[in-house]
N, C-alpha and C positions, 0 to 999 in steps of 0.2 A: 705774942698774941696770935692765935690761930685764925687763918683767913678762910672763909667759907663762901663759895659761890652757890647761890640758890637759883633754881630754875623752876619757873611756873608758867604754863601755857594754858589758856582757856578761851573758849569762844563765847562763854556766857558767865554771868555772875551767878554763883551758886554757893551752897553751904560748904563745899570743899575748901573754897578760898577762906571762908570765915574760920573753919577748923584749923587750917594751916597757919592762920594769923597768930595762934597761940604759940607756935614754934617760932615764928618771926620775932615776936616780942621776947620770948625766952632767950633766944640767941643774943639779942641786943642787951638784955638785962644781965646775961652771963658774961658780957664783955668781949664777945667775939667781933672780929672785923668782918662784916658781911656785906656782900654785893648781891644783886638780883638781876637775872634776865627775866623780864616779864613780857610775854607775848599774848596778845588778846585782841578782842574786838574793841572798837572805840569806847563802848560803854564800860567794858571791863577795865580798860586802861584808866579811864576817868575815876572809876571807883577805887582802883588800886592807889592812884595818886592821892586821893582824898583820905583814905583810911590806913593804908599800909606802907607807903613809901618811907615814912618816918623811921621805920625800923632798920633801914639800910643805909650804908655809906654811899653807895652808888647804885643806880638802877638803869639798866639798858632796856629801853622800850622798843617793841616792834608791833605794829598794828597788823592784824590779820584781816584782810578784806574779804568780802563775800561777793562772788559774781552774781549777776542779776538772776540767773536761773536758780541759784540757791535761795535768794530772797523770795522768789515766787513759790518755791517748794515750802519754805518756812511758813509763809502765810496760808497756803493751802492745807498743809498737814504738819503742824508743829511736832507731833510725836514721831512721825515717819522721818521728818527732817533731822530731828535730834539723833535718832538711831543711825541713819545713814551717815551723818556727819561725824558723830562721836565714835562710832565703832568701825564703820567701813572705811570712810575716807581718811579720817585722822589715824585710824589703826594701821594703815598701810602707807600713808604718805604724810610727811610732816614738812613744815616750812624750812627753807634753806637757812644755813648758818653763816654764809659768807659775809653778811652784813656785820658780823661780830669781829671780823679780822681787824686787828689793831686795837680793839677795845678790851679783849680778854687778856689778862695778865697770866703769866705762867706760874705765879707764886701762890696759888690757892692750895690749901692743905686738904680740902674736901669739896666735893660737889654734893649738894643736897637737892633732890628732886621730889616734887610733891605730886602724888598720884591718888585717885583720878583727878583730872581727866587723862585719858590715854595719851593724848598729844603731849602732855607735860612730861611724862616719863620717857616717851620716845625722843622728845627734843633734847632732854638731858643726856641721853645716850649719844645723840649726834654731836652735842657740844663736847662731850668727853672724847669721842672718836676723832674729831677734827682739831681740837685745841689742847686738851688736857689728858692725853692718853694715860699717863702714869698716876693721875690724881684719883684717889678712891671716890666712888660714887655711892652715896647712901640714898636709897629710895624710901621716902616717907609715905606710907599708904594710909590715907585717912579712912578709906572704905574700899576694900578689895572689890573689883568689878563683879567677879563671879560669886562672891559670898554675900553681897549686899542683901540684907533682910533675911538671911538664912542662919541657922544655928550651927551648921557644919558642912563639910565638903560633900557628905553623902546626900545632902538635900539639893545640890545644884541640878536644876532641870537640864535635860539634854539640849533644849533650845539655847542654852547659854554657852554652847561650845565655842563661840567666837570670843566671849569674855575670857574663858580659860586659855584659849590659844594666845590671845594678846598678852595676858598676864605672864604666861610662860615665856614668851619672847622677851618681854621687858626684864623679867627676873634673870634670864639667862644671857642678857646683853645683846639681844638681837633687835634693837630698836631702830637702827639706821634708816 
């Protein structure tokens, strides 16, 4: 039986988690031995435990906390906060992986990462780099950041340069 380690990190509950759940269920129904590293806000963890944890043999949870200045910005301008947090901060800085030491086994056949959000793909790259260097990483993209709501690559506006840059880093293994 093939062993798969899934990685999902999110600061909010969104449609990407729901779309990824079809893969969670499919892996379980196909008979794979699947564990999950789930990193998220307290609300996201509660939602995950209620709806999706049943698809995994083991789940490693880590809560992402928000400093007071982030909470203030979120209340003042939710759209600006979402952009700054999701693309700037999470795009270049991801949570530490040291809390996983002793929890991650070296006998996974594959790592499966779910993107977006950006933080999820970057975190999977960190897990691979620190614990599972030789394990193949599969990136499952539910909605590419730079192509969201577009029909082709030629339609990507110049303003989305950051999306393209972050996607390129993740696809080329530069997520650390």
